[in-house]
N, C-alpha and C positions, 0 to 999 in steps of 0.2 A: 046800711053800713056794711062794709065788707067783713066777712067772717072767715077766718082761716080755720081749717079743720085740724084740730090737734089729735083727734082720735086715730086717724090713719097713721101718722108718724109714730104715735105711742105704740100701736099694735105692731108695727114693723120692728121697733127697737126692742120690744119685749118678747117677740116670737121665739128667738133663739134661746132665750132663758127658759121658756116653758119646755122646749125640746130637751135641753140639758137636764132639767128636773125630771122629766119622764124617764130618761135613760137611767138615772140614779135609782128611781123608784123600782123600775123593772129589774135591776140587778140586785136589789135588796141591800145595796151598800152605799153609804154616804161617806165620801172621802173627806178627810180633814185637809185643810189647806197645806200646800207645800211648806215645809218647815221654814219659818223666817229666820234670818241670821240673828235677829234680836227681837225681844218682846216689843221694843219701840223701834220704829223706823219712820222715815220721812225725808223732807228736803227743804232747802232754802233756795229761793229763786229770785232772780233779778232780770229785768228786760228793758229794752229801749225800742222805740219804733216811730213810724211816721203814719199820718192819717190824711186821707183826702176825701172830701165830700163834694158831690155835685147834685143839683136837682134835675128833674126830668127835662126841663126846658133849657138847661145849662145857662140859666140867668143868675144863679148864685153858686158860689163855691167856697169851700173852707179848707184850709190846710194847716196842719199842726204836727207837733211831736208829743210823744208821751213817754213817761218813765214809771215803771211799776215794779212790784215785788210781792212775794208771798212766802209764807212758812206753813208747812203741813207736818203733822205727826200722827201716826197710826199706833194704837195701843191694843194688844190682844187682851180681852177680858176673860176669855175662856178658849177652849179648843176651836169653837165655831162662832164666837161673837167678838167683833172688833169695834172700836170706836176711833174716828178720825176727827181731828180738830184743825181748823184752818184760820189763818189771818192773812188778809191781802189788802193791798192799797195801790192806787194809781193816781198820777197827776197828768193833766193834759193842758197844753198851751198852744194857741194858734190864732189865726185871723183870716178875714176875708179880703178880697182885692181892694175894698174901700178903706182898709186900714183899721177896721173895727176889730179889736182883739177879744179873745175869749179864753178863759181858763177855768178848770174845775179840778176838784180832787174827790176821790171816793175811797171809803174804808169799810171793810166788811170782816165779820167773824162768823164762822160756820161750824156746826157739829154734825157728824154722821154716826149713826149706830146701825150695825149690819149683822145679819146672819150670813156666814161665809164658809164655803168649801173651796176645794182646789179648782172647781169648775163653775161655781155659781155664787152670786152675791145678791141678796135681797135686803133692802134697807130703807130707812127714813132719815131725813135730815131737816135742819132748821138753821136759819141765819138771821143776823141783824146787820144792817148797813146804814151808812149815812153819806151824804154828799154835800159839798159846798161849792159855790161858784162865784164868778165876778158878776158885775151888773149886767154884762152883755152876753153871758153864756146862755146857750140854749137849754141847759139843764138847770132846774131850780133847786134851791136848798131843800133838804128833806131827810127824814129818817124812814127806814123801811124794814119790814120783817118778812121772811119767806119760810114756807113749809113745803115739803114735797116728798116724793118717793123715787127710788132709783133701783136699777137692776143691772147686773153684769153677767155675761156668759163668756167663758174662756174655752176655746176649742183649738188645741195644739198651739199654733202661732198666731191665731186670730182671736181678738177680744172684742166683744160687742158691749156697748154701754148705753143705757137709756135712762132718761130722767124726765119727770113731769113735776111742775110746781106752781105755787101761787104766791104772789108778792103783794103786800099791802102797805100803803104809805100812811104816815102819822104826822100830826102837827100841821104845818102849812101845806102839806101834800096829802092830806087825809082823803082827798077825792081821787087819788091815783091808785090804780091796782093793775096787776099784770098776771096773765095766765100763759104758761109756756110749756113746750115739750122740746126735747133735744135727743138726737141719736148720734152715736159716734162709733166708728170702727177703727181698731188699731191692729197693725200687722207688724210682727217682729221679724225683720229680715235676718237678724241673729240676736242673741240675748242682749246685746248692747246697742242695737240699732232699731228704732221704731218709726214707722210711718203711720199717720192717722189722718182721717177725714171726718167731717161732721156736718150735720144739717139740723136746723131747728126752726121753729115758728113761735111767734109771740103775739099777744094782743095786749096792748096797753090802753086802759080806759081812764079818762080823766074828765073832770067837770060833770055835768049832768048827762051828756050824751056824746061826748067827743071820744074818738077812738083812733089809735094808731095800730096798724097791722105790720108785722115785720117777718121777713124770712132771712135767716142767717146761715152762712156756710163758711167752711174753712179747711185748711190743710196744714200739717205740721210734720217736720222731720227732726228727730232727736237722736243724738249719738252720745254714748257714755264711753269715756276712755277706759280701756282694759286696766284692771287692777287699780282703779282710781275712783274716788267719790264724785268726780267732776263730770258733768254732761253739758252739752251745748245744743241749742236748737234754733231753727228758723221756722217762722209761721206766717201764714196769710189768713186774714179774717175779713169777711165781707158781709154786708147786710143791705137789704133793700127794704125801705120803709114807705108806707103810704098812709095818708090821712084823707080818706075819701070825702069827708064832709067839707074839707077845705080845698079839695082838689089839688093836693100836694103830693109829690113823690120825690124821694132822694135816695142816693146810693152812697155807701161809705165803704172805702177800701183801707185796710190797715196791714202794714208789714212790720214784723217784729223779729228781733234776734235776742236770745237770752242765754243765761247760764244758770246751772243748778249745782248745789252741793248736796249730795245724797248721803244719807246715813242709815245704818241698820239693814242694808240690802247689798247684795253682791253685783247685780246686774239690773238693767232697766226692766227686763222681763220678770225677775224676782219681785221687784217693787210693784209692778203692775198686778201680779197675782196675789200678793200677800201684804202689801204695804199701803202707803198713802197715795192712792191712785184716783181718788174721787174729787169732784169739784161741785160747787154750787154754780149753776149756769143761769141764774135768774137774770132777766134782761136789764134790770135797773142798776143793781150794785154788784152783781155776781162776777165771777171770773169770766172774761170774754163778754162783758156786758155790751149792750148797745151804747155806743159812745156819742150818739147824737139823738136825743129824744126831745122833741119840742112840744111842750104843753102850755104854752102861754096864751 
């Protein structure tokens, strides 16, 4: 069975974090985070988009639309400890050329606890999620739990974010588990304009010996209107998945547009450095999850 190496991506995502930590230790000073405009900060998000799937032989295709949203809040527990809480959900509906329809919904709640300075974040997180589908959907009903670790390093206008995690299914999907790693880079053109790109890998195991390997990538541009809590964004998300035992491969492309209402922060850059800037990226129920995983 094909095995994707998670260690290489994790090392790359975390290397800048170690460098930032060394600088602070050498100077003998650990800076507190940039003062947040409020003890509580976060955002409410809504988005719409379209999805297209094709297999390697171009013998099967699937097209659909999706609607989703999220709410996030960050609370400072002390000068260097923060906690973030997330709630997200998504619905997808679509079909194939033969007229066979498919729809599903996913809902997740997550919590992050972090040690945080103006340059560095180290933390752990956990989440619980559930999905439900129609009779013909590729995704099966199930409940999942995720645990993981994350780190973030901020250097002037560049921010690096890395995460690793493990997801386990329960009930009807107790034979499903996933191990994943994700790295993201964010660049602030100005305090209210952010460009980001990400790449990740995942392995989904199910049954006694079946396995799906996935590579995920994406890009996003977000703009917040000056002196306004409103920001808008456009994003592209792609993933390539392979199931070597079944000799199957498929690629999924997703395009999204969204809007956010931000609170407790003055700019996108402020929110990224001291606010609710984290996500659970697990491949099953997480933010930007794999939207087509077939374990039938």
